[in-house]
C-alpha positions as CSV (number, residue, x, y, z in Angstrom):
1,M,101.9,86.6,24.0
2,A,104.1,88.4,21.5
3,V,106.8,86.6,19.5
4,M,109.2,85.0,22.0
5,T,113.0,85.7,21.8
6,L,113.8,84.0,25.1
7,S,115.8,81.0,24.2
8,L,117.2,78.8,26.9
9,P,119.2,75.5,26.3
10,I,116.4,73.4,27.3
11,D,114.0,70.9,25.6
12,P,112.4,72.8,22.6
13,A,109.0,71.8,23.8
14,A,109.8,73.4,27.2
15,N,110.8,76.6,25.4
16,E,107.7,76.5,23.3
17,L,105.4,76.0,26.4
18,L,107.0,79.1,28.0
19,H,106.1,81.0,24.8
20,R,102.4,80.1,24.6
21,N,101.4,79.5,28.3
22,A,101.5,82.6,30.6
23,L,101.3,80.4,33.7
24,A,104.2,78.3,32.7
25,L,106.4,81.4,32.1
26,L,105.4,82.8,35.6
27,L,106.0,79.6,37.3
28,G,109.4,79.3,35.7
29,M,110.1,82.7,37.3
30,V,108.7,81.5,40.6
31,L,111.1,78.5,40.6
32,D,114.1,80.6,39.4
33,Q,116.0,80.7,42.8
34,Q,118.8,78.6,44.0
35,V,118.8,76.4,40.9
36,P,120.2,77.1,37.4
37,M,117.7,79.1,35.3
38,E,117.6,76.2,32.7
39,K,116.2,73.9,35.5
40,A,113.7,76.6,36.7
41,F,112.3,77.3,33.4
42,A,112.2,73.7,32.1
43,S,110.2,72.6,35.3
44,P,106.8,73.9,34.2
45,Y,107.1,71.5,31.2
46,V,108.2,68.6,33.4
47,L,105.3,69.4,35.7
48,A,102.9,69.2,32.8
49,Q,104.4,65.9,31.8
50,R,104.0,64.5,35.3
51,L,100.4,65.6,35.5
52,G,99.6,64.3,32.0
53,H,98.4,67.7,30.8
54,E,99.0,71.5,31.2
55,P,97.5,72.6,34.5
56,D,95.8,75.9,35.0
57,A,96.1,78.1,38.1
58,R,93.0,77.0,39.6
59,E,94.0,73.3,39.4
60,L,97.3,73.9,41.0
61,A,95.8,76.2,43.7
62,E,93.3,73.5,44.7
63,H,95.8,70.5,44.2
64,D,96.3,68.3,47.2
65,P,99.4,69.8,48.8
66,D,101.0,66.4,49.7
67,E,100.4,65.1,46.2
68,L,101.9,68.2,44.6
69,V,105.0,67.8,46.9
70,A,105.3,64.2,45.7
71,I,105.2,65.3,42.2
72,F,107.8,67.9,42.7
73,A,110.0,65.6,44.6
74,R,109.9,62.7,42.2
75,P,113.5,62.2,40.8
76,P,114.7,64.3,39.1
77,A,113.0,66.8,41.5
78,L,111.6,69.9,39.9
79,H,113.5,72.1,42.3
80,R,116.3,71.7,44.9
81,F,113.6,72.4,47.6
82,P,110.6,70.5,46.2
83,K,108.4,70.9,49.3
84,A,108.9,74.7,49.7
85,M,108.6,75.3,45.9
86,A,105.5,73.2,45.6
87,A,103.9,75.3,48.3
88,R,105.1,78.6,46.7
89,V,103.6,77.5,43.4
90,Q,100.3,76.9,45.2
91,E,100.4,80.3,47.0
92,V,101.1,82.1,43.6
93,C,98.3,80.2,41.8
94,R,95.9,81.0,44.7
95,V,96.7,84.8,44.2
96,L,96.1,84.3,40.5
97,V,92.7,82.8,41.2
98,Q,91.7,85.5,43.7
99,R,92.9,88.5,41.8
100,Y,93.0,87.6,38.1
101,D,90.4,84.8,37.8
102,G,93.2,82.2,37.4
103,D,94.6,84.0,34.3
104,A,98.3,84.6,34.7
105,A,98.3,86.8,31.6
106,R,95.9,89.2,33.3
107,L,98.7,89.9,35.7
108,W,100.3,92.1,33.0
109,A,97.6,92.4,30.2
110,D,95.8,95.3,31.7
111,A,98.5,97.1,33.8
112,A,98.3,100.8,33.4
113,D,102.0,101.4,33.4
114,G,105.4,99.9,34.3
115,P,105.3,100.9,38.0
116,Q,101.8,99.3,38.4
117,L,102.9,96.2,36.7
118,L,106.0,96.0,38.9
119,G,103.8,96.4,42.0
120,R,101.5,93.6,40.8
121,I,104.5,91.2,40.3
122,A,106.1,92.2,43.6
123,D,102.7,91.4,45.4
124,L,103.1,87.8,44.4
125,P,104.4,85.4,47.1
126,G,108.1,85.0,46.9
127,F,108.7,88.0,44.6
128,G,110.9,90.6,46.2
129,R,111.7,93.9,44.3
130,Q,114.7,92.4,42.5
131,K,112.9,89.2,41.3
132,A,109.9,91.4,40.3
133,Q,112.2,93.7,38.2
134,I,113.8,90.7,36.5
135,F,110.3,89.3,35.6
136,L,109.2,92.8,34.3
137,A,112.4,92.9,32.2
138,L,111.6,89.5,30.9
139,L,108.1,90.4,29.9
140,G,109.3,93.6,28.2
141,K,112.4,92.4,26.4
142,R,111.3,88.9,25.4
143,F,107.5,88.9,25.2
144,G,106.5,92.5,24.1
145,V,104.8,93.5,27.3
146,T,105.8,97.1,27.3
147,P,103.5,99.5,29.2
148,A,104.7,103.0,29.7
149,G,107.7,103.3,31.9
150,W,108.4,99.5,32.0
151,R,112.2,99.9,31.5
152,E,112.5,102.4,34.3
153,A,110.5,100.2,36.6
154,A,112.6,97.2,35.8
155,G,115.7,99.2,36.9
156,G,119.1,98.0,35.5
157,Y,117.5,94.8,34.3
158,G,115.3,96.8,31.8
159,E,118.4,98.5,30.1
160,P,119.0,97.4,26.6
161,G,122.1,95.5,26.0
162,A,122.4,94.6,29.7
163,Y,123.3,90.9,30.3
164,R,122.1,90.6,33.9
165,S,119.3,88.0,34.0
166,V,117.1,85.6,32.2
167,A,115.6,88.5,30.5
168,D,118.7,88.9,28.4
169,V,119.1,85.2,27.3
170,T,118.5,84.8,23.5
171,D,121.3,82.4,22.6
172,P,124.4,80.6,24.0
173,E,126.5,83.8,23.8
174,S,124.0,85.9,25.8
175,L,123.6,83.1,28.3
176,R,127.4,83.1,28.8
177,R,127.5,86.8,29.4
178,V,124.6,86.6,32.0
179,R,126.5,83.9,33.9
180,E,129.7,86.0,33.9
181,Y,127.8,88.9,35.2
182,K,126.2,86.9,38.0
183,Q,129.6,85.5,38.9
184,R,131.1,88.9,39.0
185,M,128.2,90.1,41.3
186,K,128.7,87.1,43.7
187,A,132.5,87.7,43.8
188,E,131.9,91.5,44.5
189,A,129.4,90.7,47.2
190,K,131.8,88.1,48.8
191,A,134.7,90.6,48.7
192,A,132.6,93.3,50.4
193,K,131.8,90.9,53.2
194,G,135.3,89.8,53.7
């Protein structure tokens, strides 16, 4: 992967793993729901520590489901919902094995353009359009994965200078701005309902 500019306030070794391991980066995005982004993107590193090595997609796809849940649930749990997210990780890894020979980087390496890449990401279990757009923006903005039309396919998340998601986090100030944006969106959604 290209030079990483993503920088989360997590263990430096966890940030480094995200940079050099495509599966770890993808799994961080899988886990990025209903927990702080720092927790989600640090969890692939913690998973590797608990397993004693960096797993590949095939290993996780074939792992005993109950054992994987136990690994996810061990305190501190890798996610707020360890059973559901262990299953989701296995589902995503099975798709990687079936479609990309277990190589997470192949998900984006040979995509013809941004819309095709967005479609590939959105086809993964647990990835709706918004989550797929955020991951596409993360790949483009922070990892140099820039097929033609990627910004347009990523929607507002692909805009330069937008502080809307993990794709925009490069330092503490950008993290603060992303958090403010998310809080503003939640407040607006709440006001619209009320």
